[in-house]
C-alpha positions as CSV (number, residue, x, y, z in Angstrom):
1,X,102.7,91.0,68.8
2,X,106.2,91.2,70.3
3,X,106.9,91.3,74.0
4,X,108.0,95.0,73.6
5,X,104.7,95.9,71.9
6,X,102.8,94.2,74.7
7,X,104.8,96.1,77.4
8,X,104.2,99.4,75.5
9,X,100.5,98.7,75.3
10,X,100.3,98.0,79.0
11,X,102.3,101.1,79.9
12,X,100.1,103.2,77.6
13,X,97.0,101.7,79.3
14,X,98.3,102.7,82.7
15,X,99.1,106.2,81.5
16,X,95.9,106.9,79.6
17,X,93.4,105.6,82.2
18,X,93.2,107.3,85.6
19,X,92.0,104.0,87.2
20,X,93.3,100.9,85.5
21,X,92.6,97.3,86.6
22,X,94.4,94.3,85.2
23,X,92.5,91.2,86.1
24,X,91.7,87.6,85.2
25,X,88.5,87.9,83.1
26,X,86.4,91.0,82.9
27,X,84.3,92.9,85.5
28,X,81.2,91.2,84.2
29,X,82.8,87.8,83.9
30,X,85.7,87.5,86.3
31,X,87.8,84.3,86.1
32,X,89.0,84.3,89.7
33,X,87.7,85.4,93.1
34,X,90.4,87.9,93.7
35,X,89.7,89.7,90.5
36,X,86.0,89.6,91.2
37,X,86.5,91.1,94.7
38,X,88.7,93.9,93.4
39,X,86.3,94.8,90.6
40,X,83.4,94.7,93.1
41,X,85.2,97.2,95.4
42,X,85.6,99.6,92.5
43,X,82.0,99.0,91.5
44,X,80.7,99.5,95.0
45,X,82.4,103.0,95.0
46,X,80.9,103.8,91.6
47,X,84.1,104.9,90.2
48,X,84.8,104.7,86.4
49,X,87.7,102.5,85.5
50,X,89.3,100.6,82.7
51,X,89.9,96.9,82.9
52,X,92.0,94.5,80.9
53,X,91.8,90.7,80.9
54,X,95.4,89.3,81.2
55,X,94.3,85.8,80.3
56,X,94.4,85.7,76.4
57,X,98.2,85.6,76.3
58,X,100.6,84.5,79.1
59,X,103.0,87.2,78.0
60,X,100.6,89.9,79.2
61,X,101.0,88.8,82.8
62,X,104.7,88.4,82.3
63,X,105.2,91.9,80.9
64,X,102.8,93.4,83.4
65,X,104.7,91.9,86.3
66,X,107.9,93.1,84.8
67,X,106.5,96.7,84.6
68,X,105.0,96.7,88.1
69,X,107.4,94.5,90.0
70,X,104.2,92.9,91.5
71,X,103.8,89.1,90.9
72,X,100.1,88.6,91.5
73,X,96.9,89.4,89.6
74,X,94.8,91.5,89.9
75,X,96.8,94.7,89.8
76,X,95.1,98.1,90.4
77,X,96.8,101.3,89.2
78,X,95.5,104.8,90.0
79,X,97.0,107.8,88.3
80,X,99.8,105.7,87.0
81,X,100.8,104.3,90.3
82,X,100.4,100.7,91.4
83,X,98.0,100.5,94.4
84,X,98.2,96.7,94.8
85,X,96.3,93.5,94.5
86,X,93.1,92.2,96.0
87,X,94.1,92.1,99.7
88,X,95.4,95.7,99.6
89,X,92.4,97.0,97.6
90,X,89.9,95.3,99.9
91,X,91.6,96.6,103.1
92,X,91.7,100.1,101.6
93,X,88.0,99.8,100.7
94,X,87.1,98.8,104.2
95,X,89.1,101.7,105.8
96,X,87.9,104.3,103.4
97,X,91.4,104.9,101.9
98,X,90.3,103.6,98.5
99,X,87.4,106.1,98.3
100,X,89.8,108.9,99.4
101,X,92.4,107.9,96.8
102,X,89.7,107.8,94.1
103,X,88.1,111.1,95.2
104,X,84.7,109.6,95.8
105,X,82.5,109.4,98.8
106,X,82.7,106.4,101.0
107,X,79.4,104.7,101.5
108,X,77.8,105.2,105.0
109,X,78.7,102.5,107.4
110,X,75.2,101.1,107.3
111,X,75.2,101.0,103.5
112,X,78.7,99.6,103.1
113,X,79.4,95.9,103.1
114,X,82.3,94.8,105.2
115,X,84.0,93.6,102.1
116,X,82.8,93.5,98.5
117,X,81.6,90.1,97.4
118,X,82.3,88.7,94.0
119,X,78.7,89.3,92.8
120,X,78.3,92.9,94.1
121,X,76.8,95.4,91.7
122,X,79.4,97.1,89.6
123,X,79.6,100.3,87.7
124,X,80.4,99.8,84.1
125,X,84.1,99.9,83.4
126,X,85.5,102.2,80.7
127,X,85.8,100.4,77.4
128,X,89.4,99.2,76.7
129,X,89.9,97.1,73.7
130,X,92.1,94.1,74.5
131,X,94.3,93.9,71.4
132,X,96.7,91.6,73.2
133,X,95.1,88.2,72.4
């Protein structure tokens, strides 16, 4: 697969999925704590999302960062727009901004953890075949 094909696939994934998470590993088997926390925040809100593992080919990360102008992983996109990485997503989760952006109900204060932990229960992400590895 060429770099252009990889970039086109990434762009298509962002456009076709309302909530798109690029991460290290998968929501069920994250390969870094930042990716785990970001997936846990989405899971805690029960929102459906697509996820793509950037690890199979280093060009995926390179092309993704070129598209988003964001150097770190994970990267969360909502409705085609970059939201940010783990710190931003976690802060938005804690303030209720993430739930508002996603159009879901924020858990009640007594039901909501201060910040999602890596092993928090997660909703199943939308299936997205990783054809980039």
